[in-house]
C-alpha positions as a Python dict, from the first residue, in 0.01 Angstrom:
ca = {
    (1, 'M'): (0, 0, 0),
    (2, 'N'): (104, 260, 253),
    (3, 'E'): (41, 619, 166),
    (4, 'I'): (319, 866, 251),
    (5, 'K'): (160, 1176, 397),
    (6, 'T'): (333, 1492, 516),
    (7, 'P'): (109, 1665, 771),
    (8, 'K'): (52, 2020, 658),
    (9, 'K'): (-147, 2284, 841),
    (10, 'P'): (-336, 2537, 628),
    (11, 'L'): (-244, 2905, 628),
    (12, 'I'): (-562, 2994, 810),
    (13, 'Y'): (-432, 2794, 1108),
    (14, 'Y'): (-132, 3024, 1157),
    (15, 'Y'): (-327, 3344, 1097),
    (16, 'S'): (-594, 3232, 1341),
    (17, 'I'): (-329, 3183, 1611),
    (18, 'A'): (-187, 3531, 1544),
    (19, 'L'): (-533, 3688, 1560),
    (20, 'L'): (-611, 3502, 1883),
    (21, 'I'): (-292, 3634, 2044),
    (22, 'L'): (-379, 3994, 1948),
    (23, 'L'): (-734, 3957, 2076),
    (24, 'L'): (-620, 3815, 2410),
    (25, 'F'): (-362, 4092, 2443),
    (26, 'N'): (-620, 4364, 2373),
    (27, 'F'): (-888, 4223, 2600),
    (28, 'L'): (-667, 4111, 2890),
    (29, 'A'): (-330, 4279, 2887),
    (30, 'M'): (-435, 4626, 2770),
    (31, 'P'): (-707, 4681, 3036),
    (32, 'W'): (-466, 4560, 3305),
    (33, 'M'): (-191, 4794, 3187),
    (34, 'A'): (-442, 5079, 3166),
    (35, 'Q'): (-593, 5026, 3508),
    (36, 'R'): (-272, 4993, 3708),
    (37, 'R'): (-204, 5373, 3692),
    (38, 'I'): (-549, 5481, 3818),
    (39, 'V'): (-536, 5600, 4181),
    (40, 'E'): (-855, 5582, 4386),
    (41, 'V'): (-905, 5875, 4628),
    (42, 'D'): (-1188, 5995, 4848),
    (43, 'Y'): (-1420, 6284, 4758),
    (44, 'G'): (-1247, 6515, 5010),
    (45, 'T'): (-913, 6485, 4827),
    (46, 'F'): (-1091, 6571, 4502),
    (47, 'I'): (-1239, 6890, 4665),
    (48, 'T'): (-903, 6987, 4814),
    (49, 'M'): (-723, 6948, 4479),
    (50, 'T'): (-1000, 7151, 4312),
    (51, 'N'): (-970, 7433, 4560),
    (52, 'N'): (-587, 7429, 4525),
    (53, 'E'): (-624, 7440, 4140),
    (54, 'E'): (-425, 7113, 4105),
    (55, 'I'): (-661, 6942, 3854),
    (56, 'G'): (-569, 6925, 3484),
    (57, 'Q'): (-854, 6734, 3310),
    (58, 'V'): (-1181, 6609, 3448),
    (59, 'E'): (-1458, 6374, 3323),
    (60, 'L'): (-1790, 6337, 3501),
    (61, 'Q'): (-1924, 5982, 3436),
    (62, 'E'): (-2277, 6012, 3571),
    (63, 'T'): (-2389, 5671, 3439),
    (64, 'E'): (-2116, 5500, 3638),
    (65, 'N'): (-2146, 5750, 3928),
    (66, 'Q'): (-1778, 5832, 3928),
    (67, 'I'): (-1535, 6117, 3847),
    (68, 'L'): (-1205, 6073, 3662),
    (69, 'F'): (-950, 6353, 3687),
    (70, 'T'): (-574, 6408, 3644),
    (71, 'N'): (-310, 6626, 3806),
    (72, 'K'): (-178, 6937, 3633),
    (73, 'D'): (91, 6739, 3446),
    (74, 'N'): (-162, 6474, 3329),
    (75, 'T'): (73, 6202, 3454),
    (76, 'V'): (-158, 6044, 3711),
    (77, 'V'): (-525, 5950, 3676),
    (78, 'Y'): (-745, 5969, 3987),
    (79, 'K'): (-1088, 5821, 4043),
    (80, 'T'): (-1344, 5906, 4309),
    (81, 'G'): (-1713, 5849, 4368),
    (82, 'M'): (-1966, 6117, 4271),
    (83, 'M'): (-2146, 6290, 4557),
    (84, 'P'): (-2456, 6520, 4553),
    (85, 'D'): (-2288, 6858, 4493),
    (86, 'P'): (-2476, 7113, 4275),
    (87, 'D'): (-2178, 7358, 4276),
    (88, 'I'): (-1919, 7105, 4153),
    (89, 'T'): (-1922, 7228, 3793),
    (90, 'K'): (-1871, 7598, 3892),
    (91, 'R'): (-1584, 7516, 4125),
    (92, 'L'): (-1410, 7309, 3852),
    (93, 'Y'): (-1441, 7599, 3604),
    (94, 'D'): (-1304, 7840, 3862),
    (95, 'S'): (-1006, 7609, 3931),
    (96, 'G'): (-908, 7607, 3565),
    (97, 'A'): (-985, 7235, 3504),
    (98, 'K'): (-1055, 7125, 3146),
    (99, 'F'): (-1363, 6917, 3078),
    (100, 'T'): (-1336, 6631, 2823),
    (101, 'G'): (-1623, 6444, 2653),
    (102, 'E'): (-1419, 6124, 2612),
    (103, 'I'): (-1261, 5883, 2847),
    (104, 'I'): (-932, 6022, 2964),
    (105, 'E'): (-636, 5848, 2802),
    (106, 'Q'): (-530, 5605, 3066),
    (107, 'T'): (-197, 5499, 2918),
    (108, 'S'): (98, 5673, 2767),
    (109, 'P'): (37, 5775, 2404),
    (110, 'I'): (368, 5616, 2303),
    (111, 'I'): (280, 5287, 2470),
    (112, 'S'): (-69, 5299, 2315),
    (113, 'I'): (73, 5343, 1965),
    (114, 'L'): (328, 5068, 2018),
    (115, 'L'): (65, 4822, 2142),
    (116, 'S'): (-215, 4909, 1900),
    (117, 'W'): (-20, 4950, 1574),
    (118, 'V'): (346, 4850, 1589),
    (119, 'L'): (303, 4519, 1773),
    (120, 'P'): (37, 4374, 1533),
    (121, 'V'): (246, 4475, 1230),
    (122, 'I'): (554, 4307, 1379),
    (123, 'I'): (358, 3989, 1453),
    (124, 'F'): (221, 3961, 1097),
    (125, 'I'): (563, 4039, 942),
    (126, 'V'): (728, 3763, 1145),
    (127, 'L'): (444, 3523, 1058),
    (128, 'G'): (473, 3609, 687),
    (129, 'Q'): (851, 3551, 687),
    (130, 'Y'): (804, 3215, 856),
    (131, 'L'): (533, 3101, 612),
    (132, 'T'): (735, 3216, 311),
    (133, 'K'): (1038, 3014, 419),
    (134, 'R'): (815, 2716, 491),
    (135, 'M'): (650, 2729, 149),
    (136, 'M'): (984, 2768, -28),
    (137, 'K'): (1119, 2466, 157),
    (138, 'N'): (817, 2252, 74),
    (139, 'A'): (782, 2370, -285),
    (140, 'G'): (1150, 2352, -369),
    (141, 'G'): (1271, 2712, -397),
    (142, 'P'): (1178, 3074, -443),
    (143, 'N'): (1040, 3010, -792),
    (144, 'S'): (783, 2760, -673),
    (145, 'M'): (407, 2814, -674),
    (146, 'M'): (265, 3058, -422),
    (147, 'F'): (63, 2913, -135),
    (148, 'G'): (110, 2565, -282),
    (149, 'M'): (-123, 2638, -577),
    (150, 'G'): (-12, 2448, -883),
    (151, 'K'): (172, 2190, -675),
    (152, 'S'): (73, 1829, -731),
    (153, 'N'): (-117, 1675, -442),
    (154, 'A'): (-88, 1319, -573),
    (155, 'K'): (-103, 1042, -315),
    (156, 'I'): (224, 848, -306),
    (157, 'Y'): (228, 480, -216),
    (158, 'V'): (533, 264, -154),
    (159, 'K'): (604, -105, -101),
    (160, 'S'): (394, -265, 169),
    (161, 'S'): (357, -619, 300),
    (162, 'E'): (-21, -569, 283),
    (163, 'G'): (-21, -425, -68),
    (164, 'I'): (-262, -542, -337),
    (165, 'K'): (-125, -818, -561),
    (166, 'F'): (-253, -980, -880),
    (167, 'S'): (-376, -1268, -667),
    (168, 'D'): (-620, -1025, -501),
    (169, 'V'): (-774, -938, -839),
    (170, 'A'): (-985, -1210, -999),
    (171, 'G'): (-1199, -1236, -1309),
    (172, 'E'): (-978, -1019, -1532),
    (173, 'D'): (-719, -1267, -1658),
    (174, 'E'): (-664, -1092, -1994),
    (175, 'A'): (-608, -755, -1829),
    (176, 'K'): (-367, -905, -1577),
    (177, 'E'): (-173, -1073, -1854),
    (178, 'N'): (-132, -738, -2031),
    (179, 'L'): (-20, -562, -1714),
    (180, 'A'): (212, -842, -1600),
    (181, 'E'): (442, -742, -1886),
    (182, 'I'): (474, -395, -1731),
    (183, 'V'): (570, -549, -1398),
    (184, 'E'): (839, -761, -1565),
    (185, 'Y'): (976, -457, -1744),
    (186, 'L'): (1004, -260, -1418),
    (187, 'H'): (1186, -554, -1260),
    (188, 'D'): (1426, -621, -1547),
    (189, 'P'): (1434, -343, -1808),
    (190, 'G'): (1770, -464, -1943),
    (191, 'K'): (1609, -770, -2103),
    (192, 'Y'): (1391, -542, -2317),
    (193, 'R'): (1674, -300, -2402),
    (194, 'E'): (1886, -588, -2526),
    (195, 'I'): (1642, -669, -2804),
    (196, 'G'): (1560, -303, -2868),
    (197, 'A'): (1208, -312, -2733),
    (198, 'S'): (1059, -31, -2529),
    (199, 'M'): (763, -38, -2298),
    (200, 'P'): (447, 161, -2372),
    (201, 'K'): (458, 508, -2222),
    (202, 'G'): (92, 494, -2132),
    (203, 'I'): (-168, 225, -2073),
    (204, 'L'): (-538, 311, -2075),
    (205, 'L'): (-774, 95, -1869),
    (206, 'V'): (-1130, 116, -2002),
    (207, 'G'): (-1446, -52, -1881),
    (208, 'P'): (-1771, -11, -1689),
    (209, 'P'): (-1773, 126, -1333),
    (210, 'G'): (-1688, -121, -1060),
    (211, 'T'): (-1486, -365, -1272),
    (212, 'G'): (-1160, -307, -1083),
    (213, 'K'): (-960, -63, -1295),
    (214, 'T'): (-814, 121, -996),
    (215, 'M'): (-746, -206, -815),
    (216, 'L'): (-557, -339, -1118),
    (217, 'A'): (-341, -27, -1122),
    (218, 'K'): (-258, -71, -753),
    (219, 'A'): (-187, -441, -813),
    (220, 'V'): (71, -346, -1078),
    (221, 'A'): (242, -119, -824),
    (222, 'G'): (219, -390, -556),
    (223, 'E'): (378, -651, -782),
    (224, 'S'): (647, -409, -905),
    (225, 'N'): (748, -279, -560),
    (226, 'V'): (795, 70, -704),
    (227, 'P'): (654, 408, -600),
    (228, 'F'): (294, 459, -712),
    (229, 'F'): (155, 809, -770),
    (230, 'S'): (-225, 819, -762),
    (231, 'M'): (-434, 1119, -863),
    (232, 'S'): (-784, 1180, -993),
    (233, 'G'): (-834, 1376, -1313),
    (234, 'S'): (-1066, 1622, -1138),
    (235, 'E'): (-786, 1721, -898),
    (236, 'F'): (-598, 1889, -1184),
    (237, 'V'): (-879, 2136, -1250),
    (238, 'E'): (-832, 2457, -1053),
    (239, 'M'): (-1021, 2783, -1025),
    (240, 'F'): (-722, 2978, -1162),
    (241, 'V'): (-619, 2929, -1523),
    (242, 'G'): (-279, 2762, -1549),
    (243, 'M'): (-278, 2593, -1210),
    (244, 'G'): (-382, 2256, -1353),
    (245, 'A'): (-97, 2265, -1604),
    (246, 'S'): (140, 2353, -1321),
    (247, 'K'): (19, 2051, -1124),
    (248, 'V'): (87, 1826, -1424),
    (249, 'R'): (443, 1960, -1450),
    (250, 'D'): (503, 1906, -1080),
    (251, 'L'): (358, 1553, -1087),
    (252, 'F'): (581, 1442, -1371),
    (253, 'K'): (883, 1612, -1214),
    (254, 'Q'): (831, 1406, -898),
    (255, 'A'): (777, 1090, -1103),
    (256, 'K'): (1107, 1136, -1292),
    (257, 'E'): (1292, 1187, -964),
    (258, 'K'): (1154, 858, -823),
    (259, 'A'): (1179, 651, -1143),
    (260, 'P'): (1117, 366, -1193),
    (261, 'C'): (761, 435, -1080),
    (262, 'I'): (399, 425, -1184),
    (263, 'V'): (175, 731, -1230),
    (264, 'F'): (-197, 649, -1214),
    (265, 'I'): (-456, 907, -1326),
    (266, 'D'): (-808, 796, -1243),
    (267, 'E'): (-1104, 931, -1442),
    (268, 'I'): (-874, 1090, -1698),
    (269, 'D'): (-1174, 1202, -1905),
    (270, 'A'): (-1209, 1493, -1657),
    (271, 'I'): (-912, 1661, -1827),
    (272, 'G'): (-875, 1460, -2147),
    (273, 'K'): (-1201, 1542, -2328),
    (274, 'K'): (-1194, 1626, -2697),
    (275, 'R'): (-1106, 1986, -2776),
    (276, 'D'): (-1398, 2125, -2973),
    (277, 'G'): (-1241, 2461, -3050),
    (278, 'Q'): (-1543, 2659, -2938),
    (279, 'I'): (-1483, 3010, -2809),
    (280, 'G'): (-1553, 3047, -2442),
    (281, 'G'): (-1468, 2689, -2356),
    (282, 'N'): (-1288, 2579, -2043),
    (283, 'D'): (-941, 2720, -2105),
    (284, 'E'): (-814, 2575, -1779),
    (285, 'R'): (-903, 2219, -1884),
    (286, 'E'): (-749, 2264, -2230),
    (287, 'Q'): (-427, 2402, -2088),
    (288, 'T'): (-408, 2109, -1849),
    (289, 'L'): (-462, 1867, -2136),
    (290, 'N'): (-198, 2039, -2352),
    (291, 'Q'): (53, 2019, -2067),
    (292, 'L'): (-24, 1649, -2019),
    (293, 'L'): (32, 1586, -2392),
    (294, 'T'): (363, 1773, -2376),
    (295, 'E'): (485, 1585, -2068),
    (296, 'M'): (403, 1246, -2220),
    (297, 'D'): (589, 1340, -2538),
    (298, 'G'): (883, 1466, -2338),
    (299, 'F'): (971, 1135, -2178),
    (300, 'E'): (1308, 1000, -2271),
    (301, 'E'): (1320, 640, -2382),
    (302, 'N'): (1307, 383, -2101),
    (303, 'T'): (1305, 629, -1813),
    (304, 'G'): (1112, 379, -1606),
    (305, 'V'): (801, 598, -1567),
    (306, 'I'): (483, 415, -1666),
    (307, 'I'): (155, 607, -1702),
    (308, 'L'): (-165, 422, -1616),
    (309, 'A'): (-501, 589, -1667),
    (310, 'A'): (-858, 471, -1618),
    (311, 'T'): (-1184, 589, -1770),
    (312, 'N'): (-1532, 457, -1848),
    (313, 'R'): (-1581, 707, -2131),
    (314, 'P'): (-1301, 629, -2382),
    (315, 'E'): (-1499, 772, -2675),
    (316, 'S'): (-1484, 1120, -2519),
    (317, 'L'): (-1102, 1134, -2498),
    (318, 'D'): (-903, 1360, -2728),
    (319, 'P'): (-744, 1168, -3021),
    (320, 'A'): (-409, 1336, -2949),
    (321, 'L'): (-411, 1173, -2606),
    (322, 'T'): (-496, 820, -2719),
    (323, 'R'): (-262, 802, -3017),
    (324, 'P'): (39, 566, -3017),
    (325, 'G'): (334, 729, -2847),
    (326, 'R'): (123, 855, -2560),
    (327, 'F'): (-125, 587, -2461),
    (328, 'D'): (12, 302, -2670),
    (329, 'R'): (-200, 27, -2523),
    (330, 'R'): (-567, 1, -2435),
    (331, 'V'): (-661, -268, -2184),
    (332, 'P'): (-1036, -347, -2167),
    (333, 'V'): (-1159, -430, -1818),
    (334, 'E'): (-1502, -574, -1898),
    (335, 'L'): (-1773, -725, -1681),
    (336, 'P'): (-1662, -1071, -1568),
    (337, 'D'): (-1795, -1386, -1731),
    (338, 'L'): (-1928, -1688, -1538),
    (339, 'A'): (-1584, -1824, -1442),
    (340, 'G'): (-1468, -1472, -1356),
    (341, 'R'): (-1771, -1407, -1131),
    (342, 'E'): (-1711, -1735, -949),
    (343, 'A'): (-1342, -1648, -894),
    (344, 'I'): (-1428, -1296, -771),
    (345, 'L'): (-1685, -1435, -528),
    (346, 'K'): (-1429, -1677, -386),
    (347, 'V'): (-1172, -1397, -343),
    (348, 'H'): (-1415, -1183, -145),
    (349, 'A'): (-1544, -1486, 46),
    (350, 'K'): (-1197, -1520, 203),
    (351, 'K'): (-1272, -1208, 407),
    (352, 'I'): (-1579, -1358, 575),
    (353, 'K'): (-1680, -1691, 727),
    (354, 'V'): (-1879, -1903, 481),
    (355, 'A'): (-2041, -2248, 506),
    (356, 'D'): (-1855, -2533, 337),
    (357, 'N'): (-2148, -2640, 120),
    (358, 'V'): (-2193, -2313, -74),
    (359, 'D'): (-2239, -2367, -449),
    (360, 'W'): (-2038, -2078, -588),
    (361, 'N'): (-2119, -2171, -947),
    (362, 'K'): (-2491, -2131, -880),
    (363, 'I'): (-2436, -1797, -706),
    (364, 'A'): (-2225, -1679, -1002),
    (365, 'R'): (-2498, -1780, -1247),
    (366, 'M'): (-2762, -1596, -1043),
    (367, 'A'): (-2543, -1283, -1042),
    (368, 'S'): (-2526, -1262, -1420),
    (369, 'G'): (-2408, -919, -1539),
    (370, 'A'): (-2274, -810, -1201),
    (371, 'S'): (-1947, -617, -1177),
    (372, 'G'): (-1667, -693, -932),
    (373, 'A'): (-1784, -417, -697),
    (374, 'E'): (-2140, -553, -702),
    (375, 'L'): (-2015, -905, -629),
    (376, 'A'): (-1817, -773, -333),
    (377, 'N'): (-2134, -601, -212),
    (378, 'I'): (-2330, -927, -250),
    (379, 'V'): (-2080, -1116, -31),
    (380, 'N'): (-2085, -839, 228),
    (381, 'E'): (-2467, -833, 233),
    (382, 'A'): (-2465, -1208, 294),
    (383, 'A'): (-2234, -1161, 594),
    (384, 'L'): (-2455, -883, 732),
    (385, 'R'): (-2764, -1104, 695),
    (386, 'A'): (-2589, -1384, 881),
    (387, 'V'): (-2508, -1147, 1169),
    (388, 'R'): (-2871, -1024, 1183),
    (389, 'D'): (-2988, -1388, 1208),
    (390, 'R'): (-2729, -1457, 1485),
    (391, 'R'): (-2526, -1707, 1283),
    (392, 'R'): (-2148, -1737, 1287),
    (393, 'F'): (-2110, -1788, 911),
    (394, 'A'): (-2290, -1707, 586),
    (395, 'T'): (-2490, -1980, 410),
    (396, 'Q'): (-2610, -2046, 58),
    (397, 'A'): (-2947, -1892, 148),
    (398, 'D'): (-2774, -1575, 269),
    (399, 'L'): (-2589, -1535, -60),
    (400, 'E'): (-2900, -1599, -270),
    (401, 'E'): (-3100, -1349, -67),
    (402, 'S'): (-2821, -1089, -95),
    (403, 'I'): (-2841, -1118, -474),
    (404, 'E'): (-3213, -1043, -453),
    (405, 'V'): (-3139, -747, -224),
    (406, 'V'): (-2895, -602, -479),
    (407, 'I'): (-3137, -665, -768),
    (408, 'A'): (-3473, -570, -616),
    (409, 'G'): (-3403, -428, -270),
    (410, 'Y'): (-3500, -547, 76),
    (411, 'Q'): (-3832, -710, 156),
    (412, 'K'): (-4090, -456, 267),
    (413, 'K'): (-4212, -556, 611),
    (414, 'N'): (-4520, -337, 627),
    (415, 'A'): (-4640, -355, 263),
    (416, 'I'): (-4958, -559, 289),
    (417, 'L'): (-5133, -636, -40),
    (418, 'T'): (-5505, -693, -52),
    (419, 'D'): (-5623, -1042, -152),
    (420, 'K'): (-5718, -915, -499),
    (421, 'E'): (-5380, -745, -553),
    (422, 'K'): (-5196, -1052, -428),
    (423, 'L'): (-5389, -1271, -674),
    (424, 'V'): (-5319, -1033, -963),
    (425, 'V'): (-4946, -1030, -885),
    (426, 'S'): (-4945, -1412, -859),
    (427, 'Y'): (-5096, -1451, -1206),
    (428, 'H'): (-4863, -1180, -1340),
    (429, 'E'): (-4543, -1350, -1219),
    (430, 'V'): (-4657, -1700, -1314),
    (431, 'G'): (-4741, -1560, -1658),
    (432, 'H'): (-4378, -1456, -1700),
    (433, 'A'): (-4246, -1789, -1574),
    (434, 'L'): (-4488, -2005, -1778),
    (435, 'V'): (-4414, -1826, -2107),
    (436, 'A'): (-4040, -1852, -2039),
    (437, 'A'): (-4056, -2223, -1953),
    (438, 'L'): (-4271, -2318, -2252),
    (439, 'Q'): (-4034, -2155, -2502),
    (440, 'T'): (-3732, -2348, -2616),
    (441, 'H'): (-3473, -2070, -2596),
    (442, 'S'): (-3554, -1908, -2261),
    (443, 'A'): (-3347, -1931, -1944),
    (444, 'P'): (-3487, -2171, -1682),
    (445, 'V'): (-3687, -2028, -1395),
    (446, 'Q'): (-3490, -2004, -1068),
    (447, 'K'): (-3737, -1841, -832),
    (448, 'I'): (-4079, -1673, -830),
    (449, 'T'): (-4196, -1447, -547),
    (450, 'I'): (-4478, -1205, -480),
    (451, 'V'): (-4315, -1047, -173),
    (452, 'P'): (-4292, -667, -229),
    (453, 'R'): (-3943, -515, -239),
    (454, 'T'): (-3810, -169, -157),
    (455, 'S'): (-3732, -103, -524),
    (456, 'G'): (-4107, -81, -586),
    (457, 'A'): (-4144, -430, -733),
    (458, 'L'): (-4450, -617, -602),
    (459, 'G'): (-4291, -944, -718),
    (460, 'Y'): (-4045, -1082, -969),
    (461, 'T'): (-3943, -1391, -1161),
    (462, 'M'): (-3571, -1477, -1157),
    (463, 'Q'): (-3431, -1659, -1460),
    (464, 'V'): (-3077, -1800, -1456),
    (465, 'D'): (-2875, -1894, -1763),
    (466, 'E'): (-2687, -2223, -1752),
    (467, 'G'): (-2366, -2076, -1895),
    (468, 'N'): (-2211, -1784, -2080),
    (469, 'H'): (-2395, -1639, -2380),
    (470, 'Y'): (-2207, -1394, -2599),
    (471, 'L'): (-2454, -1401, -2891),
    (472, 'M'): (-2832, -1392, -2901),
    (473, 'T'): (-3026, -1498, -3208),
    (474, 'Q'): (-3334, -1324, -3338),
    (475, 'T'): (-3551, -1608, -3209),
    (476, 'E'): (-3403, -1575, -2858),
    (477, 'L'): (-3465, -1200, -2856),
    (478, 'E'): (-3824, -1248, -2968),
    (479, 'N'): (-3877, -1511, -2699),
    (480, 'K'): (-3741, -1267, -2442),
    (481, 'I'): (-3989, -1002, -2552),
    (482, 'A'): (-4269, -1258, -2531),
    (483, 'T'): (-4157, -1347, -2176),
    (484, 'L'): (-4166, -980, -2080),
    (485, 'T'): (-4522, -949, -2209),
    (486, 'G'): (-4632, -1271, -2035),
    (487, 'G'): (-4730, -1092, -1712),
    (488, 'R'): (-4967, -851, -1881),
    (489, 'A'): (-5104, -1131, -2100),
    (490, 'A'): (-5192, -1337, -1791),
    (491, 'E'): (-5378, -1041, -1637),
    (492, 'E'): (-5575, -986, -1957),
    (493, 'L'): (-5660, -1355, -1986),
    (494, 'I'): (-5781, -1401, -1629),
    (495, 'F'): (-5908, -1060, -1517),
    (496, 'K'): (-5999, -913, -1859),
    (497, 'S'): (-5817, -591, -1768),
    (498, 'A'): (-5466, -450, -1725),
    (499, 'S'): (-5284, -309, -1421),
    (500, 'T'): (-4989, -74, -1366),
    (501, 'G'): (-4762, -361, -1261),
    (502, 'A'): (-4624, -415, -1613),
    (503, 'S'): (-4458, -72, -1653),
    (504, 'N'): (-4102, -203, -1623),
    (505, 'D'): (-4182, -498, -1854),
    (506, 'I'): (-4315, -259, -2117),
    (507, 'E'): (-4003, -42, -2095),
    (508, 'Q'): (-3765, -336, -2136),
    (509, 'A'): (-3966, -496, -2419),
    (510, 'T'): (-3980, -168, -2612),
    (511, 'K'): (-3607, -103, -2568),
    (512, 'L'): (-3520, -454, -2686),
    (513, 'A'): (-3754, -439, -2988),
    (514, 'R'): (-3613, -100, -3094),
    (515, 'A'): (-3256, -231, -3068),
    (516, 'M'): (-3346, -530, -3289),
    (517, 'I'): (-3466, -298, -3564),
    (518, 'T'): (-3224, -2, -3539),
    (519, 'R'): (-2897, -167, -3426),
    (520, 'Y'): (-2906, -542, -3487),
    (521, 'G'): (-3038, -533, -3847),
    (522, 'M'): (-3330, -767, -3775),
    (523, 'S'): (-3580, -586, -3990),
    (524, 'E'): (-3673, -683, -4347),
    (525, 'D'): (-3743, -325, -4451),
    (526, 'F'): (-3414, -169, -4330),
    (527, 'D'): (-3188, -475, -4377),
    (528, 'M'): (-2837, -416, -4234),
    (529, 'V'): (-2861, -40, -4193),
    (530, 'A'): (-2768, 117, -3860),
    (531, 'L'): (-3036, 367, -3766),
    (532, 'E'): (-2914, 430, -3413),
    (533, 'T'): (-2576, 505, -3256),
    (534, 'V'): (-2467, 417, -2904),
    (535, 'T'): (-2286, 666, -2683),
    (536, 'N'): (-2133, 600, -2341),
    (537, 'Q'): (-2137, 223, -2390),
    (538, 'Y'): (-1997, 171, -2038),
    (539, 'L'): (-2240, 416, -1871),
    (540, 'G'): (-2582, 286, -1962),
    (541, 'G'): (-2544, 286, -2341),
    (542, 'D'): (-2746, 594, -2434),
    (543, 'T'): (-2862, 591, -2797),
    (544, 'S'): (-2945, 856, -3054),
    (545, 'L'): (-3129, 807, -3382),
    (546, 'A'): (-2937, 877, -3701),
    (547, 'C'): (-3220, 882, -3956),
    (548, 'S'): (-3485, 1107, -4103),
    (549, 'A'): (-3823, 1177, -3944),
    (550, 'E'): (-3997, 958, -4203),
    (551, 'T'): (-3769, 665, -4127),
    (552, 'Q'): (-3819, 721, -3755),
    (553, 'A'): (-4193, 693, -3803),
    (554, 'K'): (-4147, 360, -3983),
    (555, 'V'): (-3919, 241, -3701),
    (556, 'D'): (-4188, 326, -3446),
    (557, 'Q'): (-4447, 130, -3645),
    (558, 'Q'): (-4223, -175, -3666),
    (559, 'V'): (-4143, -161, -3295),
    (560, 'V'): (-4514, -154, -3210),
    (561, 'E'): (-4582, -441, -3453),
    (562, 'L'): (-4299, -654, -3313),
    (563, 'V'): (-4409, -611, -2950),
    (564, 'R'): (-4775, -670, -3042),
    (565, 'K'): (-4681, -993, -3222),
    (566, 'Q'): (-4491, -1131, -2923),
    (567, 'H'): (-4765, -1016, -2687),
    (568, 'Q'): (-5016, -1220, -2887),
    (569, 'K'): (-4775, -1513, -2886),
    (570, 'A'): (-4757, -1501, -2504),
    (571, 'L'): (-5135, -1475, -2484),
    (572, 'N'): (-5174, -1784, -2703),
    (573, 'I'): (-4927, -1985, -2489),
    (574, 'L'): (-5114, -1896, -2169),
    (575, 'T'): (-5455, -1967, -2325),
    (576, 'E'): (-5342, -2315, -2426),
    (577, 'N'): (-5208, -2378, -2074),
    (578, 'K'): (-5472, -2195, -1873),
    (579, 'R'): (-5528, -2480, -1627),
    (580, 'K'): (-5154, -2490, -1546),
    (581, 'L'): (-5160, -2112, -1510),
    (582, 'D'): (-5444, -2138, -1256),
    (583, 'Q'): (-5274, -2419, -1067),
    (584, 'L'): (-4936, -2244, -1044),
    (585, 'A'): (-5087, -1905, -958),
    (586, 'Q'): (-5293, -2059, -675),
    (587, 'Y'): (-4985, -2237, -541),
    (588, 'L'): (-4781, -1914, -552),
    (589, 'Y'): (-5069, -1722, -391),
    (590, 'E'): (-5059, -1959, -94),
    (591, 'R'): (-4681, -1992, -60),
    (592, 'E'): (-4576, -1635, -174),
    (593, 'T'): (-4238, -1771, -284),
    (594, 'I'): (-4160, -2087, -483),
    (595, 'T'): (-3838, -2222, -629),
    (596, 'G'): (-3769, -2319, -986),
    (597, 'D'): (-3773, -2689, -894),
    (598, 'E'): (-4119, -2659, -737),
    (599, 'F'): (-4239, -2468, -1044),
    (600, 'M'): (-4112, -2732, -1289),
    (601, 'K'): (-4250, -3017, -1076),
    (602, 'I'): (-4602, -2872, -1091),
    (603, 'L'): (-4566, -2785, -1458),
    (604, 'N'): (-4470, -3144, -1548),
    (605, 'Q'): (-4749, -3301, -1345),
    (606, 'K'): (-5046, -3431, -1538),
    (607, 'I'): (-5368, -3245, -1464),
    (608, 'E'): (-5633, -3483, -1330),
}
C-alpha cells in the first residue's frame, strides 16, 4: 500500500526563519547603517572645532582610545584618536560642549524606531496572516481546529500494485474467511441490499501479539482496492481535553467523504477501556471513547465505511463499544497450528533463498507455540546465519539453529564451564530427556545440548510434538511435571546435592501444578471449583486467586504434594535406569550436543 503524505512544516520552522532574518538584520545591517554616517577627522580638526565652539555633544572613550563628537546640530558624528592632552576637558567645558555617558546615537531616532520596533511587528503580522490562511486551507475553514490540534493524523493508503493481499497472510484461514465477506461487500454491495442484509459496522480483531492482526486489516484493504485509514488508539489521546474527541470527528468525516473505505484503529484498548466512573479519571480518554461511540452509532445504513479494530486485551474494552451495532463481529486471530506454522514459514521463505531439501513440517513442529512474527524472525535469522557462514542460501541446519536462537539465545563463545559443572549439566539435561522418553505420554526428544546460551541457560532439552494437541489429560500434565523435575532428580541421584540450574524447571512445574488444582479441576478436594481467574489471556495470562485464605493454604499444600509426588516418580525412573543415565551423560559430556536419534539409539542398546 502507498501512503499519501502531504509534507507539512511545523510552525516553529516559519518562526525560526523570521527570527533569523531579524537577527541578521540587527547584527549586519544595523551596524552598517550606523557606521556610514561617522566621519573620521584628525585631532587638529577636533581642536579647531572646540576653539570655534562648533561641538554639540562629546564622548571620551578612553578604553578604545578615541573621541566621538557631533556638530552643533547633532546631524554629523565625528571620530578622532585620543592624544595626551591634560587640558582637553577644560577646553570642552569652555566651548559649551555637552558630555554624555552613553554612546552617541549614531542613527536617526525615527529610523531607529522603525528598524527596532515597527519592522519586527510588521514581519510577525505578515507571518501570522500567512499561517492563518494556510491552516484554514488545510483544516477546511475558519471554524477548524487551531494549529491543527484536534485534526486527525491518520495515515491514508490507496490501491497499490505491491499492496498486501490475502495470499500474503498464511495460517489464519478462519479469520481470512470472515474478512473475505467484507471484501465482497465492498466490491458488490447491491447483492447484499437486494436480500436486505447489511454488513457489520465494526469488526474487532483479537489475539496475541504478533499473530498478524494489522496485516490482516491491510490485506482487506488490498483486496478491496479502497482507501484505508490507519491510526493507533494512542494517537487520539491529547494533552488538552477534547482534542481526542475532535480527532475522532475529523477521522470519521474524512472516511464518509471517501466511502467506500476502511478505517483501522490499532490497539483500540488505549481509548476503549471500561469506564469505571471514578472521580478524577482520565476525562480526555472518556470523552474520546464517548465520541467514538457516537460516531459509530451515527452511521447511516450501508454507507460503505467499515471499521476494523485490533486489540490483545478484549476483556478490558467497554461493553458499550463491543455490543452489536458497533462492533458486531469478533474475529479471533490465534496462534497458528501446525499446518498454519508450516504455511507461514513457506510464505516468509519466498523472500530468501532456501535449500530445496528443507523439511518445513519438521521446522514447524520444532517452532510449536510461535506466532507469525516469531516465525518471520526465525526465517530471517536463518538467512543471517547463512550469510555469516558465507553460503548463498539457508539450509535445514540454519533454520533449526535459528529456532534455538529465538528460544534460548545465541551460543556464548567465551562461557567456559569447568569439568565438574559440565558433568553436572550433562546429567541434568539427560535426566530431563530420560524421564521424558521413558514415560508413555511425553513428546519425543529432538535435541540435547550443554552449550551455554545468552539467555542464561547452561543447556536445554528440546522436545517436539508429532502433531497438534488441543487437550492435555491429567496423566500428560503429571508426566510433564515429572519431566521438569528430572534434571534435579538426576543431580540428587548422582551427586547427592542440588544446584541452582533447576530454577526455571521449578518455576514451570509449580505453575503447572497450581493450574491443575485451581483452574483445571484436577483435585479431589476442590472438585470442579474454579479457585483462580485468568486476566490478559493474550498477554501472558496473569492469574489472581478467588478464594479465602484458608482455601489458599490448602491449595499451597496440594501444589507442594503434587510436585513432590512427580519428583519422586522421576527419581524412581532414573534410579531404575541409572546405567543408561551414566552412559548417556558421558556421551553428552564428550559430544556437548546430541540429536534425538542418537539419544534413542543409545537408549535402545542393550547394556553389556
